[in-house]
N, CA, C and O atoms as CSV, one atom per row, in Angstrom:
chain,resi,resn,atom,element,x,y,z
A,1,MET,N,N,0.836,-1.275,0.029
A,1,MET,CA,C,0.090,0.012,0.046
A,1,MET,C,C,0.821,1.303,0.049
A,1,MET,O,O,0.388,2.334,-0.466
A,2,GLY,N,N,1.977,1.179,0.673
A,2,GLY,CA,C,2.975,2.292,0.621
A,2,GLY,C,C,2.554,3.562,1.392
A,2,GLY,O,O,2.947,4.664,1.010
A,3,ARG,N,N,1.797,3.428,2.423
A,3,ARG,CA,C,1.289,4.522,3.171
A,3,ARG,C,C,2.516,5.130,4.007
A,3,ARG,O,O,3.399,4.373,4.409
A,4,ASN,N,N,2.551,6.336,4.230
A,4,ASN,CA,C,3.451,6.937,5.211
A,4,ASN,C,C,2.669,7.534,6.292
A,4,ASN,O,O,2.058,8.592,6.144
A,5,VAL,N,N,2.685,6.811,7.460
A,5,VAL,CA,C,1.913,7.226,8.650
A,5,VAL,C,C,2.758,7.348,9.854
A,5,VAL,O,O,3.425,6.379,10.217
A,6,VAL,N,N,2.782,8.509,10.525
A,6,VAL,CA,C,3.502,8.777,11.624
A,6,VAL,C,C,2.765,9.374,12.725
A,6,VAL,O,O,2.101,10.392,12.527
A,7,LEU,N,N,2.830,8.798,13.924
A,7,LEU,CA,C,2.149,9.334,15.181
A,7,LEU,C,C,3.131,9.873,16.046
A,7,LEU,O,O,4.095,9.212,16.431
A,8,TYR,N,N,2.904,11.146,16.393
A,8,TYR,CA,C,3.757,11.810,17.500
A,8,TYR,C,C,2.968,11.832,18.720
A,8,TYR,O,O,1.869,12.385,18.742
A,9,ALA,N,N,3.520,11.203,19.835
A,9,ALA,CA,C,2.632,11.012,20.927
A,9,ALA,C,C,3.444,11.204,22.258
A,9,ALA,O,O,4.664,11.366,22.252
A,10,LEU,N,N,2.718,11.175,23.344
A,10,LEU,CA,C,3.381,11.101,24.765
A,10,LEU,C,C,2.912,9.753,25.302
A,10,LEU,O,O,1.787,9.305,25.079
A,11,SER,N,N,3.818,9.154,26.001
A,11,SER,CA,C,3.566,7.730,26.588
A,11,SER,C,C,2.503,7.810,27.561
A,11,SER,O,O,1.822,6.808,27.782
A,12,THR,N,N,2.282,8.936,28.188
A,12,THR,CA,C,1.280,9.089,29.338
A,12,THR,C,C,-0.102,9.627,28.890
A,12,THR,O,O,-0.987,9.855,29.715
A,13,CYS,N,N,-0.259,9.818,27.596
A,13,CYS,CA,C,-1.464,10.537,27.169
A,13,CYS,C,C,-2.562,9.434,26.638
A,13,CYS,O,O,-2.367,8.581,25.772
A,14,ALA,N,N,-3.651,9.651,27.312
A,14,ALA,CA,C,-4.808,8.700,27.012
A,14,ALA,C,C,-5.223,8.878,25.529
A,14,ALA,O,O,-5.392,7.880,24.829
A,15,HIS,N,N,-5.384,10.083,25.052
A,15,HIS,CA,C,-5.735,10.275,23.640
A,15,HIS,C,C,-4.801,9.757,22.699
A,15,HIS,O,O,-5.207,9.341,21.614
A,16,CYS,N,N,-3.513,9.736,23.018
A,16,CYS,CA,C,-2.430,9.184,22.194
A,16,CYS,C,C,-2.511,7.672,22.183
A,16,CYS,O,O,-2.236,7.077,21.141
A,17,ARG,N,N,-2.883,6.986,23.313
A,17,ARG,CA,C,-3.109,5.536,23.407
A,17,ARG,C,C,-4.345,5.205,22.495
A,17,ARG,O,O,-4.314,4.240,21.731
A,18,LYS,N,N,-5.354,5.976,22.592
A,18,LYS,CA,C,-6.464,5.660,21.733
A,18,LYS,C,C,-6.195,5.678,20.205
A,18,LYS,O,O,-6.622,4.834,19.417
A,19,THR,N,N,-5.405,6.787,19.882
A,19,THR,CA,C,-4.967,7.010,18.422
A,19,THR,C,C,-4.179,5.817,18.019
A,19,THR,O,O,-4.408,5.219,16.967
A,20,ARG,N,N,-3.275,5.482,18.837
A,20,ARG,CA,C,-2.303,4.368,18.451
A,20,ARG,C,C,-3.153,3.056,18.288
A,20,ARG,O,O,-2.958,2.290,17.344
A,21,GLY,N,N,-4.034,2.849,19.180
A,21,GLY,CA,C,-5.005,1.538,19.088
A,21,GLY,C,C,-5.704,1.648,17.792
A,21,GLY,O,O,-5.719,0.643,17.081
A,22,LEU,N,N,-6.273,2.703,17.393
A,22,LEU,CA,C,-6.956,2.956,16.092
A,22,LEU,C,C,-6.005,2.564,14.942
A,22,LEU,O,O,-6.347,1.745,14.089
A,23,LEU,N,N,-4.866,3.138,14.942
A,23,LEU,CA,C,-3.950,2.903,13.911
A,23,LEU,C,C,-3.513,1.417,13.870
A,23,LEU,O,O,-3.391,0.870,12.774
A,24,GLU,N,N,-3.276,0.753,15.000
A,24,GLU,CA,C,-2.980,-0.599,14.942
A,24,GLU,C,C,-4.101,-1.444,14.422
A,24,GLU,O,O,-3.866,-2.403,13.688
A,25,SER,N,N,-5.347,-1.104,14.794
A,25,SER,CA,C,-6.516,-1.899,14.320
A,25,SER,C,C,-6.743,-1.814,12.746
A,25,SER,O,O,-7.268,-2.734,12.117
A,26,ILE,N,N,-6.326,-0.691,12.195
A,26,ILE,CA,C,-6.440,-0.412,10.747
A,26,ILE,C,C,-5.237,-0.920,9.951
A,26,ILE,O,O,-5.392,-1.556,8.909
A,27,LEU,N,N,-4.035,-0.629,10.458
A,27,LEU,CA,C,-2.800,-0.838,9.696
A,27,LEU,C,C,-1.873,-1.945,10.310
A,27,LEU,O,O,-0.882,-2.315,9.681
A,28,GLY,N,N,-2.161,-2.428,11.423
A,28,GLY,CA,C,-1.285,-3.358,12.122
A,28,GLY,C,C,-0.085,-2.588,12.720
A,28,GLY,O,O,0.153,-1.441,12.340
A,29,GLU,N,N,0.611,-3.157,13.574
A,29,GLU,CA,C,1.722,-2.554,14.337
A,29,GLU,C,C,2.765,-2.063,13.310
A,29,GLU,O,O,3.329,-0.984,13.489
A,30,ALA,N,N,3.009,-2.776,12.322
A,30,ALA,CA,C,4.089,-2.460,11.436
A,30,ALA,C,C,3.707,-1.425,10.362
A,30,ALA,O,O,4.537,-1.102,9.512
A,31,GLY,N,N,2.498,-0.911,10.382
A,31,GLY,CA,C,1.925,-0.086,9.388
A,31,GLY,C,C,2.156,1.401,9.560
A,31,GLY,O,O,1.779,2.201,8.703
A,32,PHE,N,N,2.788,1.775,10.693
A,32,PHE,CA,C,2.968,3.132,11.045
A,32,PHE,C,C,4.237,3.273,12.037
A,32,PHE,O,O,4.711,2.300,12.624
A,33,GLN,N,N,4.701,4.496,12.153
A,33,GLN,CA,C,5.727,4.756,13.087
A,33,GLN,C,C,5.172,5.618,14.277
A,33,GLN,O,O,4.418,6.571,14.076
A,34,THR,N,N,5.563,5.252,15.458
A,34,THR,CA,C,5.183,6.063,16.579
A,34,THR,C,C,6.479,6.678,17.240
A,34,THR,O,O,7.485,6.006,17.464
A,35,HIS,N,N,6.358,7.993,17.525
A,35,HIS,CA,C,7.521,8.682,18.229
A,35,HIS,C,C,6.897,9.214,19.447
A,35,HIS,O,O,6.118,10.166,19.420
A,36,TYR,N,N,7.282,8.523,20.641
A,36,TYR,CA,C,6.956,9.030,21.914
A,36,TYR,C,C,7.970,10.020,22.379
A,36,TYR,O,O,8.982,9.671,22.987
A,37,VAL,N,N,7.699,11.211,22.097
A,37,VAL,CA,C,8.702,12.304,22.272
A,37,VAL,C,C,9.132,12.557,23.732
A,37,VAL,O,O,10.212,13.090,23.987
A,38,ASP,N,N,8.266,12.165,24.681
A,38,ASP,CA,C,8.709,12.261,26.078
A,38,ASP,C,C,9.677,11.187,26.528
A,38,ASP,O,O,10.250,11.243,27.616
A,39,ARG,N,N,9.844,10.176,25.624
A,39,ARG,CA,C,10.874,9.132,25.915
A,39,ARG,C,C,12.145,9.301,25.239
A,39,ARG,O,O,13.051,8.479,25.378
A,40,LEU,N,N,12.261,10.480,24.409
A,40,LEU,CA,C,13.467,10.679,23.674
A,40,LEU,C,C,14.313,11.762,24.426
A,40,LEU,O,O,13.846,12.427,25.351
A,41,SER,N,N,15.522,11.880,23.983
A,41,SER,CA,C,16.359,12.909,24.576
A,41,SER,C,C,17.391,13.363,23.624
A,41,SER,O,O,17.571,12.695,22.606
A,42,GLY,N,N,18.079,14.412,23.839
A,42,GLY,CA,C,19.094,15.004,23.101
A,42,GLY,C,C,18.753,15.293,21.595
A,42,GLY,O,O,17.691,15.831,21.279
A,43,ASP,N,N,19.593,14.955,20.788
A,43,ASP,CA,C,19.355,15.248,19.289
A,43,ASP,C,C,18.160,14.588,18.669
A,43,ASP,O,O,17.512,15.121,17.769
A,44,GLU,N,N,17.885,13.397,19.184
A,44,GLU,CA,C,16.763,12.609,18.634
A,44,GLU,C,C,15.450,13.298,19.038
A,44,GLU,O,O,14.546,13.413,18.209
A,45,ARG,N,N,15.327,13.752,20.276
A,45,ARG,CA,C,14.142,14.538,20.727
A,45,ARG,C,C,14.055,15.874,19.944
A,45,ARG,O,O,12.979,16.286,19.511
A,46,ASN,N,N,15.151,16.492,19.790
A,46,ASN,CA,C,15.089,17.864,19.059
A,46,ASN,C,C,14.702,17.708,17.663
A,46,ASN,O,O,13.972,18.539,17.123
A,47,ASP,N,N,15.175,16.634,17.018
A,47,ASP,CA,C,14.774,16.319,15.579
A,47,ASP,C,C,13.339,16.040,15.479
A,47,ASP,O,O,12.673,16.537,14.571
A,48,ARG,N,N,12.795,15.219,16.428
A,48,ARG,CA,C,11.408,14.885,16.344
A,48,ARG,C,C,10.426,16.146,16.585
A,48,ARG,O,O,9.374,16.338,15.974
A,49,MET,N,N,10.956,16.938,17.561
A,49,MET,CA,C,10.170,18.209,17.893
A,49,MET,C,C,10.186,19.184,16.672
A,49,MET,O,O,9.210,19.888,16.411
A,50,ARG,N,N,11.273,19.193,15.974
A,50,ARG,CA,C,11.340,20.055,14.743
A,50,ARG,C,C,10.369,19.542,13.766
A,50,ARG,O,O,9.634,20.341,13.185
A,51,GLU,N,N,10.297,18.249,13.526
A,51,GLU,CA,C,9.390,17.547,12.613
A,51,GLU,C,C,7.969,18.002,13.014
A,51,GLU,O,O,7.189,18.504,12.204
A,52,LEU,N,N,7.695,17.803,14.266
A,52,LEU,CA,C,6.318,17.999,14.771
A,52,LEU,C,C,5.959,19.559,14.593
A,52,LEU,O,O,4.853,19.902,14.174
A,53,ARG,N,N,6.844,20.372,14.897
A,53,ARG,CA,C,6.534,21.744,14.719
A,53,ARG,C,C,6.200,22.199,13.326
A,53,ARG,O,O,5.413,23.127,13.139
A,54,ARG,N,N,6.857,21.479,12.236
A,54,ARG,CA,C,6.479,21.776,10.908
A,54,ARG,C,C,5.111,21.403,10.592
A,54,ARG,O,O,4.477,22.106,9.805
A,55,VAL,N,N,4.546,20.292,11.160
A,55,VAL,CA,C,3.137,19.891,10.790
A,55,VAL,C,C,2.175,20.400,11.772
A,55,VAL,O,O,0.989,20.490,11.454
A,56,ASN,N,N,2.602,20.759,13.000
A,56,ASN,CA,C,1.610,21.169,14.018
A,56,ASN,C,C,2.374,22.184,14.964
A,56,ASN,O,O,2.933,21.806,15.994
A,57,PRO,N,N,2.356,23.508,14.535
A,57,PRO,CA,C,3.131,24.505,15.226
A,57,PRO,C,C,2.746,24.595,16.832
A,57,PRO,O,O,3.543,25.031,17.663
A,58,GLU,N,N,1.516,24.160,17.133
A,58,GLU,CA,C,1.128,24.181,18.514
A,58,GLU,C,C,1.697,23.090,19.346
A,58,GLU,O,O,1.514,23.112,20.564
A,59,LEU,N,N,2.372,22.138,18.783
A,59,LEU,CA,C,3.057,20.954,19.360
A,59,LEU,C,C,2.131,20.296,20.346
A,59,LEU,O,O,2.483,20.079,21.506
A,60,SER,N,N,0.927,19.976,19.871
A,60,SER,CA,C,0.023,19.219,20.817
A,60,SER,C,C,-0.054,17.818,20.318
A,60,SER,O,O,0.331,17.465,19.203
A,61,PHE,N,N,-0.616,16.991,21.289
A,61,PHE,CA,C,-0.537,15.457,21.126
A,61,PHE,C,C,-1.939,14.967,21.320
A,61,PHE,O,O,-2.702,15.542,22.096
A,62,PRO,N,N,-2.320,13.827,20.571
A,62,PRO,CA,C,-1.484,13.294,19.486
A,62,PRO,C,C,-1.560,14.061,18.246
A,62,PRO,O,O,-2.527,14.780,17.995
A,63,THR,N,N,-0.524,13.917,17.438
A,63,THR,CA,C,-0.533,14.483,16.024
A,63,THR,C,C,-0.149,13.307,15.205
A,63,THR,O,O,0.842,12.625,15.464
A,64,THR,N,N,-0.999,13.069,14.156
A,64,THR,CA,C,-0.855,11.979,13.238
A,64,THR,C,C,-0.606,12.592,11.904
A,64,THR,O,O,-1.362,13.488,11.530
A,65,VAL,N,N,0.399,12.190,11.134
A,65,VAL,CA,C,0.574,12.576,9.742
A,65,VAL,C,C,0.303,11.338,8.868
A,65,VAL,O,O,0.927,10.288,9.018
A,66,ILE,N,N,-0.606,11.508,8.001
A,66,ILE,CA,C,-0.974,10.410,7.040
A,66,ILE,C,C,-0.753,10.942,5.619
A,66,ILE,O,O,-1.407,11.874,5.151
A,67,ASP,N,N,0.180,10.307,4.989
A,67,ASP,CA,C,0.632,10.753,3.627
A,67,ASP,C,C,0.616,12.127,3.436
A,67,ASP,O,O,0.101,12.572,2.409
A,68,GLY,N,N,1.175,12.982,4.395
A,68,GLY,CA,C,1.372,14.356,4.409
A,68,GLY,C,C,0.167,15.243,4.944
A,68,GLY,O,O,0.254,16.466,5.046
A,69,ALA,N,N,-0.887,14.563,5.254
A,69,ALA,CA,C,-2.038,15.202,5.895
A,69,ALA,C,C,-1.950,15.135,7.318
A,69,ALA,O,O,-1.731,14.047,7.851
A,70,THR,N,N,-2.115,16.308,8.082
A,70,THR,CA,C,-2.031,16.268,9.460
A,70,THR,C,C,-3.354,16.219,10.222
A,70,THR,O,O,-4.299,16.947,9.918
A,71,VAL,N,N,-3.390,15.351,11.206
A,71,VAL,CA,C,-4.616,15.297,12.035
A,71,VAL,C,C,-4.110,15.564,13.492
A,71,VAL,O,O,-3.257,14.840,14.004
A,72,VAL,N,N,-4.664,16.623,14.132
A,72,VAL,CA,C,-4.315,16.942,15.451
A,72,VAL,C,C,-5.455,16.534,16.462
A,72,VAL,O,O,-6.588,17.010,16.391
A,73,GLY,N,N,-5.090,15.679,17.340
A,73,GLY,CA,C,-6.017,15.114,18.252
A,73,GLY,C,C,-6.498,13.775,17.845
A,73,GLY,O,O,-6.214,13.261,16.764
A,74,ALA,N,N,-7.307,13.182,18.840
A,74,ALA,CA,C,-7.805,11.830,18.573
A,74,ALA,C,C,-9.080,11.882,17.722
A,74,ALA,O,O,-10.181,11.616,18.205
A,75,ARG,N,N,-8.898,12.231,16.444
A,75,ARG,CA,C,-10.068,12.377,15.568
A,75,ARG,C,C,-10.231,11.143,14.720
A,75,ARG,O,O,-9.712,11.076,13.606
A,76,GLU,N,N,-10.939,10.178,15.230
A,76,GLU,CA,C,-11.087,8.953,14.600
A,76,GLU,C,C,-11.736,9.002,13.271
A,76,GLU,O,O,-11.301,8.308,12.352
A,77,ALA,N,N,-12.728,9.766,13.123
A,77,ALA,CA,C,-13.428,9.776,11.713
A,77,ALA,C,C,-12.474,10.364,10.633
A,77,ALA,O,O,-12.455,9.906,9.490
A,78,ARG,N,N,-11.716,11.352,11.018
A,78,ARG,CA,C,-10.715,11.977,9.992
A,78,ARG,C,C,-9.654,10.860,9.713
A,78,ARG,O,O,-9.376,10.544,8.556
A,79,ILE,N,N,-9.108,10.310,10.724
A,79,ILE,CA,C,-8.053,9.364,10.521
A,79,ILE,C,C,-8.614,8.156,9.653
A,79,ILE,O,O,-7.894,7.675,8.778
A,80,ARG,N,N,-9.800,7.696,9.869
A,80,ARG,CA,C,-10.302,6.664,9.063
A,80,ARG,C,C,-10.525,7.115,7.621
A,80,ARG,O,O,-10.192,6.389,6.684
A,81,GLU,N,N,-11.117,8.375,7.432
A,81,GLU,CA,C,-11.171,8.938,6.120
A,81,GLU,C,C,-9.907,8.954,5.351
A,81,GLU,O,O,-9.865,8.542,4.191
A,82,LEU,N,N,-8.856,9.433,5.990
A,82,LEU,CA,C,-7.562,9.549,5.328
A,82,LEU,C,C,-6.967,8.109,4.954
A,82,LEU,O,O,-6.273,7.959,3.949
A,83,LEU,N,N,-7.277,7.082,5.807
A,83,LEU,CA,C,-6.730,5.805,5.519
A,83,LEU,C,C,-7.673,4.995,4.624
A,83,LEU,O,O,-7.300,3.890,4.231
A,84,ALA,N,N,-8.912,5.495,4.266
A,84,ALA,CA,C,-9.759,4.654,3.462
A,84,ALA,C,C,-9.195,4.504,2.056
A,84,ALA,O,O,-9.787,3.818,1.223
């Protein structure tokens, strides 16, 4: 299918867990990348935060990027629409 799906999340965030669960149910565990930015440090954390800032300047979580389209928050209907 060749989808490019990235989830920016916090490991302690309930909405992030919900969004990850949704992505897993649709794409499987290997079908997307998850970056738990609160578990990163140093350059890796800085790089992920720069990526996130480009797609969501408010730096809020969860942020899901699906083939270049950004979904901010646990918006199940929008995520399903983009993955259809």
